[in-house]
C-alpha positions in Angstrom: 18.7 62.2 -23.3 18.2 58.4 -23.7 16.3 58.4 -20.4 13.8 61.0 -21.7 13.4 59.0 -24.9 12.6 55.8 -22.9 10.0 57.7 -20.9 8.4 59.1 -24.1 8.2 55.6 -25.6 6.6 54.3 -22.4 3.9 57.0 -22.4 3.3 56.4 -26.1 2.8 52.7 -25.5 0.2 53.4 -22.8 -2.4 55.5 -24.5 -4.4 55.9 -21.3 -1.8 58.4 -19.9 -1.3 61.6 -21.7 1.1 63.1 -19.1 2.1 62.7 -15.5 -1.1 64.4 -14.3 -3.5 62.0 -12.7 -6.4 63.2 -14.8 -6.9 61.2 -18.1 -9.5 59.8 -20.4 -9.3 56.0 -20.6 -9.3 54.4 -24.0 -12.3 52.2 -23.2 -14.5 55.2 -23.0 -13.5 56.9 -26.2 -16.2 56.9 -28.9 -13.6 55.8 -31.5 -13.1 52.6 -29.6 -16.8 51.7 -29.9 -16.6 52.7 -33.6 -13.7 50.4 -34.2 -15.6 47.6 -32.4 -18.5 48.0 -34.7 -16.2 48.1 -37.7 -14.7 44.8 -36.6 -16.5 42.2 -38.7 -16.5 39.4 -36.1 -17.6 41.7 -33.3 -20.4 43.2 -35.4 -21.8 39.8 -36.1 -21.5 38.9 -32.4 -23.2 42.1 -31.3 -26.1 41.6 -33.7 -26.6 38.0 -32.5 -26.3 39.0 -28.9 -28.9 41.8 -29.4 -31.2 39.3 -31.0 -30.9 36.9 -28.1 -31.5 39.6 -25.6 -34.5 40.9 -27.4 -36.0 37.4 -27.6 -35.3 36.8 -23.9 -36.8 40.1 -22.8 -39.9 39.6 -25.0 -40.3 35.9 -24.3 -43.8 36.3 -22.7 -44.9 38.2 -25.8 -43.2 36.1 -28.5 -43.9 32.7 -27.0 -46.9 31.1 -28.7 -47.6 28.7 -25.8 -47.0 28.4 -22.1 -43.5 26.8 -21.8 -44.6 24.6 -18.9 -48.0 23.5 -20.3 -48.2 19.7 -20.9 -50.1 18.3 -23.8 -49.6 14.6 -24.2 -51.8 14.5 -27.3 -49.0 16.5 -29.0 -46.2 14.4 -27.6 -43.0 14.7 -29.9 -44.9 16.7 -32.5 -42.7 17.5 -35.5 -41.8 21.0 -36.4 -44.3 22.6 -38.8 -44.7 26.1 -40.0 -48.4 25.5 -40.5 -49.0 23.6 -37.3 -49.3 24.8 -33.7 -45.7 23.9 -32.9 -43.3 25.7 -35.2 -40.2 24.1 -33.7 -42.0 21.0 -32.5 -42.9 19.7 -29.1 -41.0 17.6 -26.5 -41.8 14.3 -24.9 -44.5 15.9 -22.7 -46.0 18.0 -25.5 -44.4 21.2 -24.4 -43.7 23.8 -27.1 -40.0 23.9 -28.0 -40.0 27.4 -29.3 -41.5 28.8 -26.1 -39.1 26.9 -23.9 -36.1 28.0 -26.0 -37.2 31.7 -25.7 -37.6 31.4 -21.9 -34.4 29.4 -21.7 -32.5 32.3 -23.3 -33.4 34.6 -20.4 -32.3 32.0 -17.9 -28.9 31.5 -19.6 -28.2 35.2 -20.0 -29.2 36.0 -16.4 -27.0 33.3 -15.0 -24.1 34.5 -17.2 -24.5 38.1 -16.2 -25.1 37.5 -12.5 -22.1 35.1 -12.3 -19.8 37.4 -14.1 -21.0 40.4 -12.0 -20.3 38.5 -8.7 -17.0 37.0 -9.9 -15.7 40.3 -11.4 -16.8 42.3 -8.4 -15.0 40.1 -5.9 -12.0 39.3 -8.0 -11.2 42.8 -9.3 -11.6 44.3 -5.8 -9.4 41.8 -4.1 -6.9 41.7 -7.0 -6.4 45.5 -7.1 -6.0 45.7 -3.3 -3.6 42.9 -3.2 -1.6 44.3 -6.2 -1.4 47.8 -4.8 -0.9 47.1 -1.1 1.0 43.8 -1.3 2.3 42.4 1.9 0.5 39.8 4.0 -2.9 40.4 2.4 -1.5 39.7 -1.0 0.3 36.6 0.1 -2.8 35.2 1.9 -5.3 35.8 -0.9 -2.8 34.5 -3.5 -2.3 31.3 -1.6 -6.0 30.8 -1.3 -6.4 31.3 -5.1 -3.7 28.7 -5.7 -5.6 26.3 -3.5 -8.8 26.8 -5.5 -6.9 26.3 -8.8 -5.8 22.9 -7.6 -9.4 21.7 -8.2 -10.9 21.3 -11.7 -13.6 23.9 -12.2 -16.4 21.5 -13.2 -15.6 19.0 -10.5 -15.6 21.8 -7.9 -18.9 23.2 -9.1 -20.5 19.7 -9.2 -19.5 19.1 -5.6 -20.8 22.5 -4.5 -24.1 22.0 -6.2 -24.4 18.5 -4.7 -24.1 20.1 -1.3 -26.3 23.1 -1.9 -28.9 21.5 -4.2 -30.3 22.7 -7.5 -31.4 26.4 -7.6 -30.9 29.6 -9.5 -28.9 31.4 -6.8 -27.2 28.3 -5.6 -25.9 27.9 -9.2 -24.6 31.4 -9.3 -22.8 31.1 -5.9 -21.3 27.8 -7.0 -20.0 29.2 -10.3 -18.8 32.4 -8.6 -16.9 30.8 -5.7 -14.1 29.9 -8.1 -14.9 32.2 -11.0 -13.4 35.2 -9.3 -9.9 33.7 -9.3 -9.2 34.6 -12.9 -10.3 38.2 -12.3 -8.2 38.4 -9.2 -5.0 37.2 -10.9 -5.5 39.6 -13.9 -6.4 42.6 -11.8 -3.5 41.9 -9.4 -0.9 41.7 -12.2 -2.2 44.8 -14.0 -2.3 46.8 -10.8 1.3 45.8 -9.9 2.4 47.0 -13.4 0.5 50.3 -13.1 1.2 51.4 -9.5 4.8 52.4 -10.3 3.9 54.6 -13.3 4.1 58.4 -13.2 0.3 59.2 -13.0 0.0 57.1 -9.9 3.1 58.7 -8.3 1.5 62.1 -9.1 -1.7 61.1 -7.4 0.3 60.0 -4.3 2.1 63.3 -4.4 -1.2 65.2 -4.4 -2.2 63.3 -1.2 -5.0 61.3 -2.7 -6.0 58.3 -0.4 -5.3 54.8 -1.5 -9.0 53.8 -2.3 -9.3 56.9 -4.6 -6.0 56.0 -6.4 -7.1 52.4 -6.9 -10.7 53.2 -8.0 -10.3 56.5 -9.9 -6.7 56.3 -11.2 -5.7 52.7 -11.8 -9.0 51.0 -12.5 -9.9 53.0 -15.6 -6.5 52.2 -17.1 -6.9 48.4 -16.7 -10.6 48.3 -17.4 -10.3 47.3 -21.0 -8.4 44.1 -20.3 -10.9 43.2 -17.5 -13.8 43.9 -19.9 -12.4 41.5 -22.4 -11.9 38.8 -19.8 -15.5 39.3 -18.5 -17.0 39.0 -22.0 -15.0 35.8 -22.9 -15.8 34.2 -19.5 -19.5 34.9 -19.8 -19.7 32.3 -22.6 -17.9 29.9 -20.4 -20.4 30.4 -17.6 -23.3 29.9 -19.9 -21.9 26.6 -21.0 -21.2 25.6 -17.3 -24.8 26.4 -16.4 -26.1 24.3 -19.3 -23.8 21.4 -18.4 -25.0 21.4 -14.8 -28.6 21.6 -15.9 -27.9 18.7 -18.2 -26.7 16.7 -15.2 -29.8 17.8 -13.2 -27.7 19.9 -10.8 -28.4 23.4 -12.1 -31.7 25.1 -12.8 -34.7 23.3 -11.3 -36.7 21.2 -13.8 -39.7 23.4 -13.4 -37.8 26.3 -15.1 -37.1 26.0 -18.9 -33.3 25.7 -19.4 -31.4 24.7 -22.4 -29.2 22.2 -20.6 -32.2 20.3 -19.2 -33.9 20.4 -22.6 -30.9 18.8 -24.2 -30.9 16.1 -21.5 -34.6 15.5 -22.1 -34.1 15.1 -25.8 -31.0 12.9 -25.9 -33.2 9.8 -25.7 -35.0 10.8 -28.9 -32.1 11.9 -31.1 -32.8 9.2 -33.7 -36.6 9.7 -33.8 -37.3 13.2 -32.7 -34.0 15.2 -33.3 -35.6 18.6 -32.7 -36.1 18.1 -29.0 -32.3 18.2 -28.2 -30.9 19.8 -31.4 -32.8 23.1 -31.4 -31.8 24.1 -27.8 -28.3 22.9 -28.6 -28.2 25.3 -31.6 -29.5 28.1 -29.5 -26.8 27.5 -26.9 -24.0 27.3 -29.5 -25.2 30.5 -31.1 -25.2 32.5 -27.8 -21.8 31.3 -26.8 -20.5 32.1 -30.3 -21.9 35.6 -30.1 -20.2 36.2 -26.7 -16.8 34.8 -28.1 -17.0 37.0 -31.2 -17.7 40.1 -29.1 -14.9 39.2 -26.7 -12.4 38.7 -29.5 -13.4 41.9 -31.1 -13.0 43.8 -27.9 -9.6 42.2 -27.4 -8.5 43.4 -30.9 -9.9 46.9 -30.5 -8.9 47.6 -26.9 -5.4 46.0 -26.9 -3.0 48.9 -25.9 -0.4 47.9 -28.5 -3.0 47.9 -31.4 -4.5 51.1 -30.2 -1.1 52.9 -29.9 -0.2 51.7 -33.4 -3.4 53.0 -35.0 
């Protein structure tokens, strides 16, 4: 009797599994989860900010009043003016700050999305295989991740960029080469916890192949935690991209990027504060939006909180 009670409590704790049958509806896909996310005050603010950034990035060619790369030395370090040609001012080469910030938003969002997509794709795939299969493959990949973790992230990426040189895709590969480790470790741990549960045993009993069990049975049940990690780490990747661009190792100078804009304006902080401050505020706002959405997703999709609601 006590054994049945324990099983019932375990199934109640894991809302993804209604019974031992391998067919279920994951929590992350329920409309109520997205409703609770919108009801979360912090997540709602983050979603609105994130939507605003994405609209500005997508419509940058339309919203930009000037060519972001056009040089006008006659307007060098022009102050912000609502009635003038440069609403947010101009930099040391007379380039429009507003136009460069709008185009820089697209660069930061693309780098963040691409880096997370590559890192999550590699890390989740390897982590789930290692966690489910185990054995030598698990030991080999785990030792390799421990080797990567021995190097500080920023130092590792700086070294990689110094070898490959500045460039959009070089930056993504450098960030992803170590970024997948966190996804691997989380996916591996979650898969190891899930593979002994009844719905996985039922799938094995039905003769389903291992790839189908991993992709169709286990993945939907751990997807919420992976989504939270991806959202939180996207903000980190955006900061890393800006840091590398600030050092001259990220996005090429010919492409507007917030990090390089901050680096250009640091020499004029006392006389022309807008050159570095405005892209810095834009960067902080985007990272804040990502963190708010990530924290909201964590609160909404946490299995303990969902089961208690």
